[in-house]
FITORDO-560390 format. One record per residue (C-alpha): residue number from 1; x, y, z; residue in three letters; chain. Coordinates in steps of 0.02 Angstrom, whole numbers, plus 32768, in hexadecimal, padded with zeros to 4 digits. Layout:
+-----+------+------+------+------+-------+
|  nr |    x |    y |    z | rest | kette |
+-----+------+------+------+------+-------+
| NUM |    X |    Y |    Z |  ala |     A |
...
+-----+------+------+------+------+-------+
REM end
This chain:
+-----+------+------+------+------+-------+
|  nr |    x |    y |    z | rest | kette |
+-----+------+------+------+------+-------+
|   1 | 7FFE | 7FF8 | 7FF2 |  unk |     A |
|   2 | 8092 | 8076 | 802D |  unk |     A |
|   3 | 80EB | 8060 | 7F82 |  unk |     A |
|   4 | 8044 | 807A | 7F19 |  unk |     A |
|   5 | 803C | 811D | 7F87 |  unk |     A |
|   6 | 80E0 | 8143 | 7F79 |  unk |     A |
|   7 | 80CB | 8119 | 7EAB |  unk |     A |
|   8 | 8040 | 8198 | 7E96 |  unk |     A |
|   9 | 8099 | 8224 | 7EF3 |  unk |     A |
|  10 | 8128 | 8200 | 7E79 |  unk |     A |
|  11 | 80C7 | 820B | 7DE0 |  unk |     A |
|  12 | 8053 | 82B1 | 7E1A |  unk |     A |
|  13 | 80FE | 8305 | 7E34 |  unk |     A |
|  14 | 8146 | 82C6 | 7D90 |  unk |     A |
|  15 | 8097 | 82F6 | 7D3C |  unk |     A |
|  16 | 80B2 | 839A | 7DA7 |  unk |     A |
|  17 | 8148 | 83C8 | 7D67 |  unk |     A |
|  18 | 811E | 83AE | 7CAC |  unk |     A |
|  19 | 808C | 8436 | 7CB7 |  unk |     A |
|  20 | 80F8 | 84A2 | 7D16 |  unk |     A |
|  21 | 8191 | 84A0 | 7C9B |  unk |     A |
|  22 | 81C5 | 853F | 7C4E |  unk |     A |
|  23 | 8148 | 85A9 | 7CCB |  unk |     A |
|  24 | 81A6 | 85DC | 7D5E |  unk |     A |
|  25 | 81EA | 8687 | 7D79 |  unk |     A |
|  26 | 8270 | 86B8 | 7DFE |  unk |     A |
|  27 | 8212 | 875B | 7E40 |  unk |     A |
|  28 | 81A0 | 872E | 7EDA |  unk |     A |
|  29 | 80ED | 878A | 7EE5 |  unk |     A |
|  30 | 80A5 | 87D3 | 7F85 |  unk |     A |
|  31 | 7FF5 | 879B | 7F96 |  unk |     A |
|  32 | 7F92 | 880E | 8019 |  unk |     A |
|  33 | 7EE8 | 87D9 | 8046 |  unk |     A |
|  34 | 7E6F | 8848 | 8098 |  unk |     A |
|  35 | 7F19 | 88A8 | 80E0 |  unk |     A |
|  36 | 7F6F | 8813 | 8113 |  unk |     A |
|  37 | 8010 | 87BC | 80A8 |  unk |     A |
|  38 | 8002 | 8710 | 808F |  unk |     A |
|  39 | 8088 | 86AE | 80BE |  unk |     A |
|  40 | 8074 | 8661 | 801E |  unk |     A |
|  41 | 80C8 | 8706 | 7FCD |  unk |     A |
|  42 | 816A | 86CE | 7FF3 |  unk |     A |
|  43 | 8156 | 8640 | 7F68 |  unk |     A |
|  44 | 80CB | 867F | 7EEC |  unk |     A |
|  45 | 8110 | 868D | 7E3F |  unk |     A |
|  46 | 80BB | 86A3 | 7D91 |  unk |     A |
|  47 | 80AE | 8640 | 7CFB |  unk |     A |
|  48 | 80BD | 8681 | 7C5C |  unk |     A |
|  49 | 8012 | 8699 | 7C35 |  unk |     A |
|  50 | 8004 | 86F7 | 7CBC |  unk |     A |
|  51 | 7FA9 | 86B3 | 7D48 |  unk |     A |
|  52 | 7FFD | 86B4 | 7DF3 |  unk |     A |
|  53 | 800B | 8618 | 7E52 |  unk |     A |
|  54 | 800E | 85F6 | 7F08 |  unk |     A |
|  55 | 802C | 854D | 7F74 |  unk |     A |
|  56 | 7F71 | 852A | 7FAF |  unk |     A |
|  57 | 7FBC | 84EE | 8051 |  unk |     A |
|  58 | 7FEB | 85A9 | 8086 |  unk |     A |
|  59 | 7F47 | 85DD | 8068 |  unk |     A |
|  60 | 7EF5 | 8598 | 80F7 |  unk |     A |
|  61 | 7E9F | 85E3 | 8168 |  unk |     A |
|  62 | 7EA0 | 8695 | 811A |  unk |     A |
|  63 | 7E50 | 8677 | 807F |  unk |     A |
|  64 | 7E25 | 85AF | 8084 |  unk |     A |
|  65 | 7DDA | 8547 | 8108 |  unk |     A |
|  66 | 7E08 | 849C | 80C5 |  unk |     A |
|  67 | 7E46 | 8435 | 802B |  unk |     A |
|  68 | 7E5C | 838B | 8003 |  unk |     A |
|  69 | 7EBB | 832F | 7F60 |  unk |     A |
|  70 | 7E79 | 829A | 7F21 |  unk |     A |
|  71 | 7F0E | 8244 | 7EB7 |  unk |     A |
|  72 | 7EA4 | 81BC | 7E5A |  unk |     A |
|  73 | 7E3D | 8255 | 7DFD |  unk |     A |
|  74 | 7EAF | 82DC | 7DFF |  unk |     A |
|  75 | 7E29 | 8345 | 7E60 |  unk |     A |
|  76 | 7E3F | 83D8 | 7ED3 |  unk |     A |
|  77 | 7DAA | 83F9 | 7F4F |  unk |     A |
|  78 | 7D9B | 849F | 7FA9 |  unk |     A |
|  79 | 7D4B | 84DB | 801F |  unk |     A |
|  80 | 7D47 | 859A | 802C |  unk |     A |
|  81 | 7CC1 | 8611 | 8073 |  unk |     A |
|  82 | 7C40 | 8584 | 8083 |  unk |     A |
|  83 | 7C4C | 8564 | 7FC8 |  unk |     A |
|  84 | 7C8D | 84C6 | 7F7D |  unk |     A |
|  85 | 7D17 | 84DB | 7EF6 |  unk |     A |
|  86 | 7D64 | 8450 | 7E8C |  unk |     A |
|  87 | 7DEA | 8454 | 7E16 |  unk |     A |
|  88 | 7E4E | 83CF | 7DAC |  unk |     A |
|  89 | 7F00 | 83E0 | 7DA3 |  unk |     A |
|  90 | 7EF4 | 83BC | 7CEE |  unk |     A |
|  91 | 7E7C | 8435 | 7CDA |  unk |     A |
|  92 | 7E5E | 84E4 | 7CC1 |  unk |     A |
|  93 | 7DA8 | 84D1 | 7CE1 |  unk |     A |
|  94 | 7D72 | 8504 | 7D92 |  unk |     A |
|  95 | 7CB8 | 84DF | 7DF8 |  unk |     A |
|  96 | 7C77 | 8533 | 7E80 |  unk |     A |
|  97 | 7BDB | 84D4 | 7EBA |  unk |     A |
|  98 | 7B8D | 84CE | 7E18 |  unk |     A |
|  99 | 7BD3 | 8532 | 7D98 |  unk |     A |
| 100 | 7C73 | 8526 | 7D38 |  unk |     A |
| 101 | 7CE5 | 85C0 | 7CFA |  unk |     A |
| 102 | 7D8F | 859F | 7C83 |  unk |     A |
| 103 | 7E3B | 85F9 | 7CB7 |  unk |     A |
| 104 | 7ECF | 85FD | 7C62 |  unk |     A |
| 105 | 7F2C | 8589 | 7CDC |  unk |     A |
| 106 | 7F05 | 84F7 | 7D2B |  unk |     A |
| 107 | 7F55 | 84B7 | 7DE0 |  unk |     A |
| 108 | 8001 | 846E | 7DC9 |  unk |     A |
| 109 | 8069 | 83F8 | 7E51 |  unk |     A |
| 110 | 812A | 8458 | 7E4D |  unk |     A |
| 111 | 81AD | 8424 | 7ED4 |  unk |     A |
| 112 | 812E | 83AB | 7F1C |  unk |     A |
| 113 | 80B2 | 8443 | 7F4E |  unk |     A |
| 114 | 800A | 845A | 7EFB |  unk |     A |
| 115 | 8015 | 8503 | 7EAE |  unk |     A |
| 116 | 7F56 | 8561 | 7E78 |  unk |     A |
| 117 | 7F35 | 85F5 | 7E11 |  unk |     A |
| 118 | 7F0A | 8670 | 7EA4 |  unk |     A |
| 119 | 7E9C | 86E7 | 7E3B |  unk |     A |
| 120 | 7E40 | 8664 | 7DEE |  unk |     A |
| 121 | 7E0A | 862A | 7EA3 |  unk |     A |
| 122 | 7DEE | 86E0 | 7EDD |  unk |     A |
| 123 | 7D87 | 86FD | 7E41 |  unk |     A |
| 124 | 7D13 | 865E | 7E93 |  unk |     A |
| 125 | 7D1B | 86A1 | 7F37 |  unk |     A |
| 126 | 7CC0 | 874D | 7F05 |  unk |     A |
| 127 | 7D65 | 87A9 | 7F31 |  unk |     A |
| 128 | 7DA1 | 884F | 7EDA |  unk |     A |
| 129 | 7E60 | 881F | 7E89 |  unk |     A |
| 130 | 7EC9 | 88BA | 7E66 |  unk |     A |
| 131 | 7F62 | 888E | 7E0F |  unk |     A |
| 132 | 8006 | 88FA | 7E04 |  unk |     A |
| 133 | 8086 | 88A2 | 7D8F |  unk |     A |
| 134 | 8105 | 891A | 7DAA |  unk |     A |
| 135 | 8116 | 8909 | 7E6B |  unk |     A |
| 136 | 80F6 | 8858 | 7E60 |  unk |     A |
| 137 | 8045 | 8873 | 7ED4 |  unk |     A |
| 138 | 7FA7 | 8810 | 7EDE |  unk |     A |
| 139 | 7F1F | 8863 | 7F4C |  unk |     A |
| 140 | 7E8B | 8808 | 7F71 |  unk |     A |
| 141 | 7E08 | 8860 | 7FCB |  unk |     A |
| 142 | 7D6D | 8808 | 8005 |  unk |     A |
| 143 | 7CC7 | 8883 | 7FF5 |  unk |     A |
| 144 | 7C8B | 88C9 | 8089 |  unk |     A |
| 145 | 7BE3 | 8894 | 80BE |  unk |     A |
| 146 | 7B51 | 88C9 | 812E |  unk |     A |
| 147 | 7B46 | 8834 | 8185 |  unk |     A |
| 148 | 7B89 | 8819 | 8221 |  unk |     A |
| 149 | 7C27 | 8799 | 824F |  unk |     A |
| 150 | 7BA4 | 8722 | 829F |  unk |     A |
| 151 | 7B29 | 8737 | 81FE |  unk |     A |
| 152 | 7BC7 | 8715 | 819A |  unk |     A |
| 153 | 7BEC | 8675 | 8201 |  unk |     A |
| 154 | 7B35 | 8635 | 81F0 |  unk |     A |
| 155 | 7B2A | 8641 | 8133 |  unk |     A |
| 156 | 7BD3 | 85F3 | 8126 |  unk |     A |
| 157 | 7B9F | 8556 | 8192 |  unk |     A |
| 158 | 7B03 | 8553 | 8117 |  unk |     A |
| 159 | 7B68 | 8566 | 8084 |  unk |     A |
| 160 | 7BD6 | 84C9 | 809C |  unk |     A |
| 161 | 7B37 | 8466 | 80D9 |  unk |     A |
| 162 | 7ADA | 8497 | 801E |  unk |     A |
| 163 | 7B8E | 8460 | 7FCF |  unk |     A |
| 164 | 7B75 | 83AB | 8035 |  unk |     A |
| 165 | 7AA7 | 83AD | 8018 |  unk |     A |
| 166 | 7AD1 | 83BB | 7F5E |  unk |     A |
| 167 | 7B03 | 8300 | 7F4B |  unk |     A |
| 168 | 7A66 | 82C1 | 7FC2 |  unk |     A |
| 169 | 79D6 | 82D6 | 7F40 |  unk |     A |
| 170 | 79DE | 8255 | 7E9A |  unk |     A |
| 171 | 79F5 | 82AC | 7DEF |  unk |     A |
| 172 | 7986 | 8262 | 7D73 |  unk |     A |
| 173 | 79D8 | 824E | 7CC4 |  unk |     A |
| 174 | 79BA | 82C9 | 7C3E |  unk |     A |
| 175 | 79EB | 82C5 | 7B8D |  unk |     A |
| 176 | 7A55 | 8362 | 7B87 |  unk |     A |
| 177 | 7AAD | 83E5 | 7BEB |  unk |     A |
| 178 | 7B26 | 846F | 7BEE |  unk |     A |
| 179 | 7B7A | 84F7 | 7C58 |  unk |     A |
| 180 | 7B76 | 8596 | 7C0E |  unk |     A |
| 181 | 7BA2 | 8650 | 7C37 |  unk |     A |
| 182 | 7B3F | 86DB | 7C18 |  unk |     A |
| 183 | 7B63 | 8791 | 7C12 |  unk |     A |
| 184 | 7B30 | 87ED | 7CB0 |  unk |     A |
| 185 | 7B39 | 8895 | 7CF6 |  unk |     A |
| 186 | 7BA5 | 885E | 7D84 |  unk |     A |
| 187 | 7C0D | 87E9 | 7D1E |  unk |     A |
| 188 | 7BEB | 8734 | 7CB6 |  unk |     A |
| 189 | 7B39 | 86E3 | 7D0C |  unk |     A |
| 190 | 7B68 | 861F | 7D13 |  unk |     A |
| 191 | 7AC6 | 85C0 | 7CCC |  unk |     A |
| 192 | 7AB2 | 8512 | 7CA8 |  unk |     A |
| 193 | 7A46 | 84E1 | 7C12 |  unk |     A |
| 194 | 79C8 | 844D | 7C0C |  unk |     A |
| 195 | 7983 | 83FE | 7B79 |  unk |     A |
| 196 | 7919 | 835F | 7B8A |  unk |     A |
| 197 | 7906 | 835C | 7ABF |  unk |     A |
| 198 | 79A9 | 8388 | 7A78 |  unk |     A |
| 199 | 7981 | 8329 | 79D0 |  unk |     A |
| 200 | 78DA | 838A | 79BF |  unk |     A |
| 201 | 78FA | 8422 | 795A |  unk |     A |
| 202 | 7848 | 8459 | 7983 |  unk |     A |
| 203 | 7839 | 850B | 79EC |  unk |     A |
| 204 | 7825 | 84EE | 7A91 |  unk |     A |
| 205 | 77FF | 855A | 7B2F |  unk |     A |
| 206 | 7881 | 8592 | 7BB3 |  unk |     A |
| 207 | 7869 | 8589 | 7C7C |  unk |     A |
| 208 | 78DD | 85FC | 7CC7 |  unk |     A |
| 209 | 7907 | 85AD | 7D7A |  unk |     A |
| 210 | 7942 | 8612 | 7E17 |  unk |     A |
| 211 | 7982 | 85A2 | 7EB8 |  unk |     A |
| 212 | 7954 | 85CB | 7F4B |  unk |     A |
| 213 | 79AE | 85EC | 7FF7 |  unk |     A |
| 214 | 7985 | 8678 | 804F |  unk |     A |
| 215 | 79F6 | 86E7 | 7FD7 |  unk |     A |
| 216 | 7A8C | 869E | 8023 |  unk |     A |
| 217 | 7A9B | 85E4 | 7FEA |  unk |     A |
| 218 | 7A74 | 856C | 7F5D |  unk |     A |
| 219 | 7AB6 | 855F | 7EB6 |  unk |     A |
| 220 | 7A82 | 8519 | 7E04 |  unk |     A |
| 221 | 7ABF | 846B | 7E61 |  unk |     A |
| 222 | 7A4E | 8489 | 7EF2 |  unk |     A |
| 223 | 79C3 | 847F | 7E73 |  unk |     A |
| 224 | 7A13 | 840E | 7DEE |  unk |     A |
| 225 | 798F | 8374 | 7E16 |  unk |     A |
| 226 | 7909 | 83EF | 7E09 |  unk |     A |
| 227 | 7924 | 8436 | 7D72 |  unk |     A |
| 228 | 795C | 8389 | 7D11 |  unk |     A |
| 229 | 789D | 833F | 7D50 |  unk |     A |
| 230 | 784E | 83E2 | 7D1B |  unk |     A |
| 231 | 789C | 83E4 | 7C61 |  unk |     A |
| 232 | 7881 | 8328 | 7C68 |  unk |     A |
| 233 | 77C4 | 8343 | 7C92 |  unk |     A |
| 234 | 779F | 83CA | 7C1B |  unk |     A |
| 235 | 7802 | 83B1 | 7B92 |  unk |     A |
| 236 | 783F | 8463 | 7B89 |  unk |     A |
| 237 | 78D2 | 849B | 7BA3 |  unk |     A |
| 238 | 7920 | 84E5 | 7C47 |  unk |     A |
| 239 | 799F | 8576 | 7C75 |  unk |     A |
| 240 | 79DD | 856C | 7D31 |  unk |     A |
| 241 | 7A3C | 860A | 7D5C |  unk |     A |
| 242 | 7AA9 | 8646 | 7DE8 |  unk |     A |
| 243 | 7AA7 | 86EE | 7E33 |  unk |     A |
| 244 | 7AEB | 8761 | 7EA7 |  unk |     A |
| 245 | 7AC6 | 872B | 7F5D |  unk |     A |
| 246 | 7AD1 | 8794 | 7FF5 |  unk |     A |
| 247 | 7B33 | 87D4 | 8047 |  unk |     A |
| 248 | 7BAE | 87E4 | 7FC5 |  unk |     A |
| 249 | 7B29 | 8820 | 7F55 |  unk |     A |
| 250 | 7A97 | 8886 | 7F9E |  unk |     A |
| 251 | 79F9 | 88AB | 7F4E |  unk |     A |
| 252 | 79EC | 88C9 | 7EBA |  unk |     A |
| 253 | 7A77 | 8879 | 7E78 |  unk |     A |
| 254 | 7A27 | 87C9 | 7E78 |  unk |     A |
| 255 | 7990 | 8812 | 7E2B |  unk |     A |
| 256 | 79F3 | 885D | 7DA1 |  unk |     A |
| 257 | 7A53 | 87CB | 7D72 |  unk |     A |
| 258 | 79B7 | 8759 | 7D68 |  unk |     A |
| 259 | 796F | 87DF | 7D01 |  unk |     A |
| 260 | 7A14 | 87F0 | 7C99 |  unk |     A |
| 261 | 79F4 | 8726 | 7C68 |  unk |     A |
| 262 | 793E | 873A | 7C48 |  unk |     A |
| 263 | 7970 | 87B9 | 7BDE |  unk |     A |
| 264 | 7A06 | 875B | 7B8E |  unk |     A |
| 265 | 7988 | 86BF | 7B63 |  unk |     A |
| 266 | 790F | 873B | 7B11 |  unk |     A |
| 267 | 798A | 878E | 7AA1 |  unk |     A |
| 268 | 79D1 | 86DF | 7A80 |  unk |     A |
| 269 | 7926 | 8670 | 7A55 |  unk |     A |
| 270 | 7955 | 8656 | 79A0 |  unk |     A |
| 271 | 79FE | 860A | 79E2 |  unk |     A |
| 272 | 79B7 | 8599 | 7A79 |  unk |     A |
| 273 | 793A | 8566 | 7A0F |  unk |     A |
| 274 | 78B8 | 85AE | 7A83 |  unk |     A |
| 275 | 780C | 8601 | 7A69 |  unk |     A |
| 276 | 783F | 86CF | 7AA6 |  unk |     A |
| 277 | 7771 | 86BF | 7ACB |  unk |     A |
| 278 | 7780 | 8620 | 7B2B |  unk |     A |
| 279 | 77F4 | 8650 | 7BC6 |  unk |     A |
| 280 | 77C5 | 862F | 7C73 |  unk |     A |
| 281 | 782C | 866E | 7D11 |  unk |     A |
| 282 | 7821 | 860E | 7DB7 |  unk |     A |
| 283 | 786C | 85E8 | 7E51 |  unk |     A |
| 284 | 785A | 85AC | 7F01 |  unk |     A |
| 285 | 785A | 860F | 7FB0 |  unk |     A |
| 286 | 78E5 | 86A3 | 7F7E |  unk |     A |
| 287 | 78E8 | 8674 | 7ED2 |  unk |     A |
| 288 | 7837 | 8683 | 7ECB |  unk |     A |
| 289 | 784C | 8737 | 7F03 |  unk |     A |
| 290 | 78CF | 874E | 7E87 |  unk |     A |
| 291 | 7864 | 8700 | 7DFE |  unk |     A |
| 292 | 77BF | 8767 | 7E23 |  unk |     A |
| 293 | 7846 | 8806 | 7E3D |  unk |     A |
| 294 | 787C | 87ED | 7D8D |  unk |     A |
| 295 | 77CC | 87C2 | 7D2F |  unk |     A |
| 296 | 7797 | 885D | 7D7B |  unk |     A |
| 297 | 7828 | 88CB | 7D37 |  unk |     A |
| 298 | 7820 | 886D | 7C79 |  unk |     A |
| 299 | 7771 | 88CB | 7C97 |  unk |     A |
| 300 | 778C | 896D | 7CB7 |  unk |     A |
| 301 | 7831 | 8980 | 7C42 |  unk |     A |
| 302 | 77DC | 8942 | 7BCA |  unk |     A |
| 303 | 783F | 88F5 | 7B51 |  unk |     A |
| 304 | 77FA | 884F | 7B61 |  unk |     A |
| 305 | 7787 | 87EC | 7BD5 |  unk |     A |
| 306 | 7774 | 8747 | 7C2B |  unk |     A |
| 307 | 7707 | 86C0 | 7BF4 |  unk |     A |
| 308 | 76F1 | 8680 | 7CA2 |  unk |     A |
| 309 | 7737 | 8679 | 7D5C |  unk |     A |
| 310 | 773C | 85EB | 7DC4 |  unk |     A |
| 311 | 7760 | 8624 | 7E91 |  unk |     A |
| 312 | 777B | 85A5 | 7F00 |  unk |     A |
| 313 | 776F | 85D7 | 7FB1 |  unk |     A |
| 314 | 77BD | 866E | 7F8E |  unk |     A |
| 315 | 77F6 | 8702 | 8005 |  unk |     A |
| 316 | 775E | 8797 | 7FCB |  unk |     A |
| 317 | 7785 | 880C | 8068 |  unk |     A |
| 318 | 7844 | 882D | 807C |  unk |     A |
| 319 | 7821 | 88B1 | 80FA |  unk |     A |
| 320 | 781D | 8807 | 815F |  unk |     A |
| 321 | 78B1 | 87D8 | 8132 |  unk |     A |
| 322 | 7931 | 8779 | 81A9 |  unk |     A |
| 323 | 79AE | 87AC | 8143 |  unk |     A |
| 324 | 79C7 | 8873 | 8178 |  unk |     A |
| 325 | 7A68 | 8874 | 8108 |  unk |     A |
| 326 | 7A00 | 8863 | 806B |  unk |     A |
| 327 | 79FA | 8911 | 8047 |  unk |     A |
| 328 | 7A79 | 89A3 | 8060 |  unk |     A |
| 329 | 79EC | 8A1B | 8076 |  unk |     A |
| 330 | 7960 | 89DC | 80DB |  unk |     A |
| 331 | 78D1 | 8A37 | 8078 |  unk |     A |
| 332 | 7907 | 89BF | 7FF4 |  unk |     A |
| 333 | 78A5 | 8943 | 8036 |  unk |     A |
| 334 | 77FA | 8998 | 8003 |  unk |     A |
| 335 | 7839 | 8980 | 7F5F |  unk |     A |
| 336 | 779C | 8915 | 7EF1 |  unk |     A |
| 337 | 7834 | 88A7 | 7E9F |  unk |     A |
| 338 | 786A | 886E | 7F5C |  unk |     A |
| 339 | 77B5 | 888A | 7FB6 |  unk |     A |
| 340 | 7735 | 8860 | 7F2F |  unk |     A |
| 341 | 769A | 8892 | 7F88 |  unk |     A |
| 342 | 76DA | 8947 | 7F83 |  unk |     A |
| 343 | 76C2 | 893B | 7ECA |  unk |     A |
| 344 | 7648 | 8958 | 7E3B |  unk |     A |
| 345 | 7639 | 88C5 | 7E13 |  unk |     A |
| 346 | 75BB | 88D1 | 7D73 |  unk |     A |
| 347 | 7608 | 8898 | 7CC9 |  unk |     A |
| 348 | 7681 | 8809 | 7D31 |  unk |     A |
| 349 | 766F | 8761 | 7CD1 |  unk |     A |
| 350 | 761D | 86B0 | 7CFE |  unk |     A |
| 351 | 764F | 8686 | 7D92 |  unk |     A |
| 352 | 7656 | 85E0 | 7DF3 |  unk |     A |
| 353 | 7686 | 85F3 | 7EA8 |  unk |     A |
| 354 | 769F | 854A | 7F12 |  unk |     A |
| 355 | 76B0 | 8563 | 7FE0 |  unk |     A |
| 356 | 76C8 | 84EB | 805B |  unk |     A |
| 357 | 7654 | 84B5 | 80DE |  unk |     A |
| 358 | 76D5 | 84D3 | 8161 |  unk |     A |
| 359 | 7727 | 8550 | 8143 |  unk |     A |
| 360 | 7732 | 85F2 | 8195 |  unk |     A |
| 361 | 772B | 8664 | 80EE |  unk |     A |
| 362 | 7679 | 860B | 80BA |  unk |     A |
| 363 | 7617 | 86B0 | 80FE |  unk |     A |
| 364 | 7695 | 8721 | 8076 |  unk |     A |
| 365 | 766E | 86A4 | 7FEA |  unk |     A |
| 366 | 75AF | 869C | 8016 |  unk |     A |
| 367 | 75B3 | 8762 | 8018 |  unk |     A |
| 368 | 760D | 8765 | 7F71 |  unk |     A |
| 369 | 759B | 86ED | 7F19 |  unk |     A |
| 370 | 7501 | 8749 | 7F46 |  unk |     A |
| 371 | 755D | 87F9 | 7F1B |  unk |     A |
| 372 | 7580 | 87AF | 7E89 |  unk |     A |
| 373 | 74DB | 8767 | 7E5D |  unk |     A |
| 374 | 749B | 8821 | 7E85 |  unk |     A |
| 375 | 751D | 887C | 7E09 |  unk |     A |
| 376 | 74BE | 8805 | 7D8C |  unk |     A |
| 377 | 7553 | 8794 | 7D66 |  unk |     A |
| 378 | 7529 | 86DE | 7D45 |  unk |     A |
| 379 | 757A | 867D | 7DD9 |  unk |     A |
| 380 | 756D | 85C2 | 7DF8 |  unk |     A |
| 381 | 759B | 85B1 | 7EB3 |  unk |     A |
| 382 | 75A9 | 8516 | 7F1B |  unk |     A |
| 383 | 75C8 | 84F7 | 7FE2 |  unk |     A |
| 384 | 7635 | 844E | 7FCA |  unk |     A |
| 385 | 75F4 | 83E2 | 8051 |  unk |     A |
| 386 | 767C | 8391 | 80DD |  unk |     A |
| 387 | 76F5 | 83F9 | 80A5 |  unk |     A |
| 388 | 776A | 8469 | 80E1 |  unk |     A |
| 389 | 77D6 | 84EF | 8094 |  unk |     A |
| 390 | 7852 | 84B2 | 801D |  unk |     A |
| 391 | 77DB | 842F | 7FDB |  unk |     A |
| 392 | 780F | 8435 | 7F38 |  unk |     A |
| 393 | 78B7 | 83CD | 7F48 |  unk |     A |
| 394 | 784E | 8338 | 7F68 |  unk |     A |
| 395 | 779B | 833C | 7F28 |  unk |     A |
| 396 | 7784 | 8309 | 7E95 |  unk |     A |
| 397 | 76C5 | 8324 | 7E81 |  unk |     A |
| 398 | 76F0 | 83ED | 7E7B |  unk |     A |
| 399 | 778F | 83E0 | 7DFE |  unk |     A |
| 400 | 7703 | 836F | 7D81 |  unk |     A |
| 401 | 7685 | 8404 | 7DAB |  unk |     A |
| 402 | 7711 | 8485 | 7D6F |  unk |     A |
| 403 | 7733 | 8414 | 7CCF |  unk |     A |
| 404 | 7694 | 8425 | 7CA4 |  unk |     A |
| 405 | 767F | 84E9 | 7CBC |  unk |     A |
| 406 | 7733 | 84FB | 7C49 |  unk |     A |
| 407 | 76DD | 8483 | 7BCD |  unk |     A |
| 408 | 762C | 84C5 | 7BB1 |  unk |     A |
| 409 | 763D | 8584 | 7BE4 |  unk |     A |
| 410 | 7632 | 85FD | 7B59 |  unk |     A |
| 411 | 762D | 86BF | 7B5A |  unk |     A |
+-----+------+------+------+------+-------+
REM end
């Protein structure tokens, strides 16, 4: 066993030397993270592609909590700020909790040390990166938020739990899916497009899914099994999107990200093979809040309208939200895109609204259903018996109902 492990280590070192050949500079870099000089700065070096490499071990505990290296698959798993980040030592692709991004330089093993492209890692962790090549200085700054240290720690734990829970639910097979990047107001928006019938050239509807998670947690990965199932059941395409979450991205950042994805889908409907008059938006919990907000934004901005919206146990009144750091200014809680009961609801799209029987948000959902109906909006409202908040992850009957709504609804 020891001999086998030693052989693997020797192979890894040899492979790393091949990857790293011709890439090292003699000048070291100063890596400053949140005002603190990392010990890695004594050893950091720059590749020919201009990427600064840092020994991964040196990033604990200032930037990352832990990492593991699987020799069998050359896979690196990193836990940082509660996010799960994975990378292959043979590839420049890195994934963060459900979406991927390509960078110029993969990690390497050199001198028996695992080196990582720190700028790429910082970008995935929402750090601001300032690079001064003249002074060989890389300044990394974590964005300040309105969340307290206690709230930030609570969110971090929830994110780590979410990463683990992503593996709990079985994922149904689907004929085709693709990870894409959509241009957005704050950079690229990661998204995943599902197509249950890739060989069918007929024009389909598109359902844009916005994941829940209290505006702080969740990802494409956490809603992957739900999106696969809805796509399969409806026979239509599904686009699952990321968005700027709290506390790093206060209102209206996440809403504007989601709207940009909606607008992109509308403008690229021909390339996507979808009918621009059959685009739906929806989500669960916080995702339902954002979905309702961007449907309202589309109505108000007048560039296009959505065919229908699907809201599962949404938060309707953000003036009562537990997350006081949702807004930079408390008055923004009254914004109709955040607290929909403050809005003029006339002209809102057809709405499917599902609430859980045993949920503190049920009264908000019931009040919103009544307000939509009073405004003349066509609404399909249900209290799903015997369920709790978050039931969409396990309630197949509700996913079938959503699929039917997407399949049959027209403007």
